[in-house]
N, CA, C and O atoms as a printed pandas DataFrame, in Angstrom:
     atom_number atom_name residue_name chain_id  residue_number  x_coord  y_coord  z_coord
0              1         N          UNK        A               1   -1.289  -17.095    2.909
1              2        CA          UNK        A               1   -0.596  -16.434    4.001
2              3         C          UNK        A               1   -1.617  -15.830    4.960
3              4         O          UNK        A               1   -2.653  -15.321    4.533
4              5         N          UNK        A               2   -1.325  -15.887    6.239
5              6        CA          UNK        A               2   -2.260  -15.314    7.208
6              7         C          UNK        A               2   -2.280  -13.786    7.128
7              8         O          UNK        A               2   -1.292  -13.161    6.740
8              9         N          UNK        A               3   -3.416  -13.196    7.498
9             10        CA          UNK        A               3   -3.505  -11.732    7.528
10            11         C          UNK        A               3   -2.715  -11.215    8.717
11            12         O          UNK        A               3   -2.663  -11.857    9.766
12            13         N          UNK        A               4   -2.102  -10.052    8.550
13            14        CA          UNK        A               4   -1.385   -9.419    9.648
14            15         C          UNK        A               4   -1.436   -7.918    9.464
15            16         O          UNK        A               4   -1.726   -7.425    8.374
16            17         N          UNK        A               5   -1.159   -7.208   10.514
17            18        CA          UNK        A               5   -1.100   -5.753   10.430
18            19         C          UNK        A               5    0.269   -5.351    9.912
19            20         O          UNK        A               5    1.285   -5.931   10.294
20            21         N          UNK        A               6    0.287   -4.351    9.040
21            22        CA          UNK        A               6    1.527   -3.832    8.480
22            23         C          UNK        A               6    1.671   -2.376    8.884
23            24         O          UNK        A               6    0.686   -1.640    8.940
24            25         N          UNK        A               7    2.886   -1.965    9.163
25            26        CA          UNK        A               7    3.167   -0.562    9.439
26            27         C          UNK        A               7    3.282    0.159    8.110
27            28         O          UNK        A               7    4.056   -0.252    7.245
28            29         N          UNK        A               8    2.523    1.227    7.939
29            30        CA          UNK        A               8    2.615    2.038    6.730
30            31         C          UNK        A               8    2.942    3.466    7.141
31            32         O          UNK        A               8    2.574    3.913    8.227
32            33         N          UNK        A               9    3.630    4.169    6.267
33            34        CA          UNK        A               9    3.987    5.561    6.522
34            35         C          UNK        A               9    3.302    6.411    5.466
35            36         O          UNK        A               9    3.524    6.237    4.267
36            37         N          UNK        A              10    2.473    7.325    5.923
37            38        CA          UNK        A              10    1.703    8.204    5.048
38            39         C          UNK        A              10    2.431    9.540    4.942
39            40         O          UNK        A              10    2.736   10.176    5.951
40            41         N          UNK        A              11    2.703    9.954    3.714
41            42        CA          UNK        A              11    3.428   11.202    3.459
42            43         C          UNK        A              11    2.524   12.167    2.694
43            44         O          UNK        A              11    1.778   11.750    1.808
44            45         N          UNK        A              12    2.587   13.424    3.026
45            46        CA          UNK        A              12    1.873   14.438    2.255
46            47         C          UNK        A              12    2.752   14.794    1.051
47            48         O          UNK        A              12    3.913   15.169    1.216
48            49         N          UNK        A              13    2.203   14.678   -0.142
49            50        CA          UNK        A              13    2.964   14.965   -1.364
50            51         C          UNK        A              13    3.004   16.470   -1.613
51            52         O          UNK        A              13    2.017   17.169   -1.379
52            53         N          UNK        A              14    4.145   16.967   -2.088
53            54        CA          UNK        A              14    4.295   18.399   -2.342
54            55         C          UNK        A              14    3.318   18.888   -3.404
55            56         O          UNK        A              14    2.827   20.016   -3.342
56            57         N          UNK        A              15    3.044   18.030   -4.375
57            58        CA          UNK        A              15    2.157   18.420   -5.472
58            59         C          UNK        A              15    0.677   18.218   -5.140
59            60         O          UNK        A              15   -0.194   18.445   -5.980
60            61         N          UNK        A              16    0.409   17.793   -3.917
61            62        CA          UNK        A              16   -0.963   17.530   -3.480
62            63         C          UNK        A              16   -1.207   16.044   -3.341
63            64         O          UNK        A              16   -0.540   15.234   -3.985
64            65         N          UNK        A              17   -2.139   15.693   -2.523
65            66        CA          UNK        A              17   -2.426   14.286   -2.282
66            67         C          UNK        A              17   -1.436   13.677   -1.306
67            68         O          UNK        A              17   -0.723   14.380   -0.590
68            69         N          UNK        A              18   -1.410   12.360   -1.295
69            70        CA          UNK        A              18   -0.581   11.623   -0.344
70            71         C          UNK        A              18    0.071   10.434   -1.031
71            72         O          UNK        A              18   -0.456    9.897   -2.005
72            73         N          UNK        A              19    1.224   10.030   -0.513
73            74        CA          UNK        A              19    1.826    8.769   -0.936
74            75         C          UNK        A              19    2.162    7.988    0.322
75            76         O          UNK        A              19    2.396    8.569    1.382
76            77         N          UNK        A              20    2.183    6.686    0.199
77            78        CA          UNK        A              20    2.332    5.822    1.369
78            79         C          UNK        A              20    3.238    4.652    1.015
79            80         O          UNK        A              20    3.184    4.121   -0.094
80            81         N          UNK        A              21    4.071    4.260    1.974
81            82        CA          UNK        A              21    4.939    3.104    1.744
82            83         C          UNK        A              21    4.903    2.172    2.945
83            84         O          UNK        A              21    4.465    2.538    4.036
84            85         N          UNK        A              22    5.381    0.951    2.704
85            86        CA          UNK        A              22    5.413   -0.098    3.726
86            87         C          UNK        A              22    6.882   -0.442    3.954
87            88         O          UNK        A              22    7.480   -1.116    3.115
88            89         N          UNK        A              23    7.486    0.000    5.064
89            90        CA          UNK        A              23    8.915   -0.229    5.277
90            91         C          UNK        A              23    9.337   -1.697    5.188
91            92         O          UNK        A              23   10.445   -1.991    4.740
92            93         N          UNK        A              24    8.474   -2.615    5.607
93            94        CA          UNK        A              24    8.829   -4.036    5.597
94            95         C          UNK        A              24    8.772   -4.662    4.211
95            96         O          UNK        A              24    9.334   -5.737    3.997
96            97         N          UNK        A              25    8.107   -4.012    3.271
97            98        CA          UNK        A              25    7.942   -4.566    1.931
98            99         C          UNK        A              25    8.613   -3.632    0.931
99           100         O          UNK        A              25    7.995   -2.695    0.428
100          101         N          UNK        A              26    9.866   -3.896    0.656
101          102        CA          UNK        A              26   10.656   -3.019   -0.198
102          103         C          UNK        A              26    9.966   -2.789   -1.539
103          104         O          UNK        A              26    9.633   -3.737   -2.251
104          105         N          UNK        A              27    9.757   -1.514   -1.872
105          106        CA          UNK        A              27    9.149   -1.155   -3.143
106          107         C          UNK        A              27    7.634   -1.152   -3.142
107          108         O          UNK        A              27    7.023   -0.876   -4.175
108          109         N          UNK        A              28    7.015   -1.450   -2.021
109          110        CA          UNK        A              28    5.549   -1.465   -1.940
110          111         C          UNK        A              28    5.086   -0.060   -1.568
111          112         O          UNK        A              28    5.135    0.336   -0.403
112          113         N          UNK        A              29    4.634    0.688   -2.577
113          114        CA          UNK        A              29    4.191    2.063   -2.375
114          115         C          UNK        A              29    2.890    2.289   -3.134
115          116         O          UNK        A              29    2.550    1.530   -4.041
116          117         N          UNK        A              30    2.176    3.326   -2.759
117          118        CA          UNK        A              30    0.963    3.714   -3.468
118          119         C          UNK        A              30    0.698    5.178   -3.172
119          120         O          UNK        A              30    1.467    5.825   -2.461
120          121         N          UNK        A              31   -0.391    5.697   -3.720
121          122        CA          UNK        A              31   -0.725    7.103   -3.515
122          123         C          UNK        A              31   -2.219    7.290   -3.632
123          124         O          UNK        A              31   -2.944    6.375   -4.024
124          125         N          UNK        A              32   -2.677    8.487   -3.289
125          126        CA          UNK        A              32   -4.087    8.827   -3.412
126          127         C          UNK        A              32   -4.289   10.312   -3.206
127          128         O          UNK        A              32   -3.433   10.997   -2.646
128          129         N          UNK        A              33   -5.418   10.799   -3.661
129          130        CA          UNK        A              33   -5.739   12.216   -3.508
130          131         C          UNK        A              33   -6.053   12.569   -2.054
131          132         O          UNK        A              33   -5.802   13.693   -1.618
132          133         N          UNK        A              34   -6.600   11.612   -1.307
133          134        CA          UNK        A              34   -6.925   11.823    0.105
134          135         C          UNK        A              34   -6.210   10.762    0.939
135          136         O          UNK        A              34   -5.715    9.771    0.401
136          137         N          UNK        A              35   -6.158   10.976    2.255
137          138        CA          UNK        A              35   -5.562    9.971    3.145
138          139         C          UNK        A              35   -6.301    8.651    3.009
139          140         O          UNK        A              35   -5.686    7.588    2.931
140          141         N          UNK        A              36   -7.626    8.728    2.982
141          142        CA          UNK        A              36   -8.442    7.515    2.902
142          143         C          UNK        A              36   -8.162    6.740    1.618
143          144         O          UNK        A              36   -8.036    5.516    1.633
144          145         N          UNK        A              37   -8.065    7.473    0.505
145          146        CA          UNK        A              37   -7.790    6.817   -0.777
146          147         C          UNK        A              37   -6.392    6.199   -0.782
147          148         O          UNK        A              37   -6.207    5.084   -1.271
148          149         N          UNK        A              38   -5.411    6.920   -0.241
149          150        CA          UNK        A              38   -4.042    6.398   -0.192
150          151         C          UNK        A              38   -3.980    5.131    0.655
151          152         O          UNK        A              38   -3.301    4.174    0.281
152          153         N          UNK        A              39   -4.677    5.108    1.788
153          154        CA          UNK        A              39   -4.678    3.925    2.655
154          155         C          UNK        A              39   -5.415    2.756    2.004
155          156         O          UNK        A              39   -5.000    1.607    2.153
156          157         N          UNK        A              40   -6.487    3.032    1.294
157          158        CA          UNK        A              40   -7.207    1.985    0.561
158          159         C          UNK        A              40   -6.298    1.406   -0.525
159          160         O          UNK        A              40   -6.239    0.191   -0.717
160          161         N          UNK        A              41   -5.593    2.292   -1.231
161          162        CA          UNK        A              41   -4.716    1.849   -2.313
162          163         C          UNK        A              41   -3.528    1.043   -1.796
163          164         O          UNK        A              41   -3.115    0.079   -2.440
164          165         N          UNK        A              42   -2.967    1.425   -0.636
165          166        CA          UNK        A              42   -1.823    0.665   -0.123
166          167         C          UNK        A              42   -2.265   -0.708    0.358
167          168         O          UNK        A              42   -1.497   -1.666    0.277
168          169         N          UNK        A              43   -3.483   -0.816    0.853
169          170        CA          UNK        A              43   -3.994   -2.133    1.244
170          171         C          UNK        A              43   -4.021   -3.054    0.025
171          172         O          UNK        A              43   -3.603   -4.209    0.107
172          173         N          UNK        A              44   -4.511   -2.543   -1.100
173          174        CA          UNK        A              44   -4.530   -3.324   -2.340
174          175         C          UNK        A              44   -3.107   -3.655   -2.793
175          176         O          UNK        A              44   -2.838   -4.767   -3.246
176          177         N          UNK        A              45   -2.198   -2.685   -2.668
177          178        CA          UNK        A              45   -0.810   -2.904   -3.076
178          179         C          UNK        A              45   -0.153   -3.986   -2.220
179          180         O          UNK        A              45    0.587   -4.821   -2.740
180          181         N          UNK        A              46   -0.418   -3.979   -0.917
181          182        CA          UNK        A              46    0.131   -5.002   -0.021
182          183         C          UNK        A              46   -0.391   -6.372   -0.422
183          184         O          UNK        A              46    0.374   -7.334   -0.498
184          185         N          UNK        A              47   -1.693   -6.464   -0.680
185          186        CA          UNK        A              47   -2.280   -7.749   -1.061
186          187         C          UNK        A              47   -1.659   -8.280   -2.349
187          188         O          UNK        A              47   -1.362   -9.471   -2.447
188          189         N          UNK        A              48   -1.461   -7.408   -3.340
189          190        CA          UNK        A              48   -0.819   -7.826   -4.592
190          191         C          UNK        A              48    0.635   -8.226   -4.360
191          192         O          UNK        A              48    1.110   -9.215   -4.919
192          193         N          UNK        A              49    1.333   -7.460   -3.538
193          194        CA          UNK        A              49    2.729   -7.756   -3.223
194          195         C          UNK        A              49    2.838   -9.152   -2.618
195          196         O          UNK        A              49    3.686   -9.950   -3.015
196          197         N          UNK        A              50    1.962   -9.434   -1.646
197          198        CA          UNK        A              50    2.019  -10.720   -0.954
198          199         C          UNK        A              50    1.592  -11.876   -1.857
199          200         O          UNK        A              50    2.090  -12.993   -1.709
200          201         N          UNK        A              51    0.675  -11.618   -2.789
201          202        CA          UNK        A              51    0.269  -12.663   -3.733
202          203         C          UNK        A              51    1.447  -13.114   -4.587
203          204         O          UNK        A              51    1.566  -14.292   -4.922
204          205         N          UNK        A              52    2.316  -12.168   -4.936
205          206        CA          UNK        A              52    3.447  -12.502   -5.804
206          207         C          UNK        A              52    4.673  -12.962   -5.025
207          208         O          UNK        A              52    5.588  -13.547   -5.604
208          209         N          UNK        A              53    4.702  -12.704   -3.719
209          210        CA          UNK        A              53    5.839  -13.131   -2.891
210          211         C          UNK        A              53    5.709  -14.619   -2.592
211          212         O          UNK        A              53    4.613  -15.114   -2.327
212          213         N          UNK        A              54    6.802  -15.307   -2.635
213          214        CA          UNK        A              54    6.807  -16.718   -2.280
214          215         C          UNK        A              54    6.848  -16.898   -0.770
215          216         O          UNK        A              54    7.050  -15.936   -0.030
216          217         N          UNK        A              55    6.659  -18.117   -0.321
217          218        CA          UNK        A              55    6.662  -18.425    1.116
218          219         C          UNK        A              55    8.012  -18.072    1.749
219          220         O          UNK        A              55    8.051  -17.560    2.868
220          221         N          UNK        A              56    9.117  -18.338    1.046
221          222        CA          UNK        A              56   10.448  -18.018    1.578
222          223         C          UNK        A              56   10.599  -16.511    1.758
223          224         O          UNK        A              56   11.149  -16.053    2.760
224          225         N          UNK        A              57   10.110  -15.741    0.785
225          226        CA          UNK        A              57   10.166  -14.285    0.888
226          227         C          UNK        A              57    9.357  -13.801    2.088
227          228         O          UNK        A              57    9.776  -12.894    2.806
228          229         N          UNK        A              58    8.194  -14.415    2.297
229          230        CA          UNK        A              58    7.335  -14.032    3.414
230          231         C          UNK        A              58    8.036  -14.298    4.745
231          232         O          UNK        A              58    7.974  -13.467    5.651
232          233         N          UNK        A              59    8.699  -15.442    4.873
233          234        CA          UNK        A              59    9.439  -15.745    6.111
234          235         C          UNK        A              59   10.554  -14.728    6.322
235          236         O          UNK        A              59   10.808  -14.312    7.452
236          237         N          UNK        A              60   11.219  -14.326    5.246
237          238        CA          UNK        A              60   12.292  -13.333    5.339
238          239         C          UNK        A              60   11.731  -11.990    5.816
239          240         O          UNK        A              60   12.360  -11.309    6.626
240          241         N          UNK        A              61   10.558  -11.612    5.320
241          242        CA          UNK        A              61    9.921  -10.360    5.747
242          243         C          UNK        A              61    9.657  -10.387    7.248
243          244         O          UNK        A              61    9.880   -9.394    7.940
244          245         N          UNK        A              62    9.182  -11.526    7.748
245          246        CA          UNK        A              62    8.888  -11.647    9.176
246          247         C          UNK        A              62   10.161  -11.514   10.006
247          248         O          UNK        A              62   10.131  -10.941   11.096
248          249         N          UNK        A              63   11.290  -12.041    9.498
249          250        CA          UNK        A              63   12.563  -11.932   10.222
250          251         C          UNK        A              63   13.024  -10.484   10.306
251          252         O          UNK        A              63   13.639  -10.081   11.293
252          253         N          UNK        A              64   12.728   -9.704    9.272
253          254        CA          UNK        A              64   13.186   -8.319    9.199
254          255         C          UNK        A              64   12.137   -7.350    9.723
255          256         O          UNK        A              64   11.998   -6.241    9.206
256          257         N          UNK        A              65   11.412   -7.756   10.729
257          258        CA          UNK        A              65   10.344   -6.916   11.281
258          259         C          UNK        A              65   10.910   -5.586   11.757
259          260         O          UNK        A              65   12.031   -5.509   12.261
260          261         N          UNK        A              66   10.124   -4.565   11.587
261          262        CA          UNK        A              66   10.500   -3.221   12.014
262          263         C          UNK        A              66    9.754   -2.911   13.304
263          264         O          UNK        A              66    8.558   -3.179   13.419
264          265         N          UNK        A              67   10.452   -2.358   14.251
265          266        CA          UNK        A              67    9.831   -1.976   15.514
266          267         C          UNK        A              67    9.722   -0.458   15.530
267          268         O          UNK        A              67   10.721    0.250   15.399
268          269         N          UNK        A              68    8.513    0.028   15.689
269          270        CA          UNK        A              68    8.264    1.462   15.736
270          271         C          UNK        A              68    8.028    1.854   17.191
271          272         O          UNK        A              68    7.270    1.204   17.911
272          273         N          UNK        A              69    8.685    2.917   17.603
273          274        CA          UNK        A              69    8.519    3.397   18.965
274          275         C          UNK        A              69    8.451    4.912   18.936
275          276         O          UNK        A              69    8.910    5.536   17.979
276          277         N          UNK        A              70    7.888    5.506   19.965
277          278        CA          UNK        A              70    7.816    6.960   20.063
278          279         C          UNK        A              70    8.744    7.428   21.175
279          280         O          UNK        A              70    8.901    6.763   22.199
280          281         N          UNK        A              71    9.349    8.576   20.952
281          282        CA          UNK        A              71   10.240    9.171   21.940
282          283         C          UNK        A              71    9.786   10.608   22.154
283          284         O          UNK        A              71    9.603   11.350   21.189
284          285         N          UNK        A              72    9.605   11.001   23.388
285          286        CA          UNK        A              72    9.232   12.366   23.724
286          287         C          UNK        A              72   10.501   13.127   24.072
287          288         O          UNK        A              72   11.242   12.728   24.971
288          289         N          UNK        A              73   10.755   14.219   23.366
289          290        CA          UNK        A              73   11.967   14.999   23.608
290          291         C          UNK        A              73   11.651   16.475   23.413
291          292         O          UNK        A              73   10.677   16.826   22.747
292          293         N          UNK        A              74   12.444   17.303   23.973
293          294        CA          UNK        A              74   12.266   18.740   23.814
294          295         C          UNK        A              74   13.346   19.480   24.572
295          296         O          UNK        A              74   14.046   18.914   25.411
296          297         N          UNK        A              75   13.465   20.749   24.260
297          298        CA          UNK        A              75   14.493   21.554   24.922
298          299         C          UNK        A              75   13.938   22.222   26.151
299          300         O          UNK        A              75   14.659   22.944   26.840
């Protein structure tokens, strides 16, 4: 499969450290003590996820692409 950029969401964990998930890859999550470690770990998790996903699953992921946008709002 070709390499592509994935949107990941980094969360600060209440107990310390960080956890991160990939909205396009259901169940693909990881964690780390630092932001850098969490991002390194999610990269490995994505690679493992894609290794086990079949070509049909990969095409389905591409169809269900998530579009992230920013909105500026205030009172």
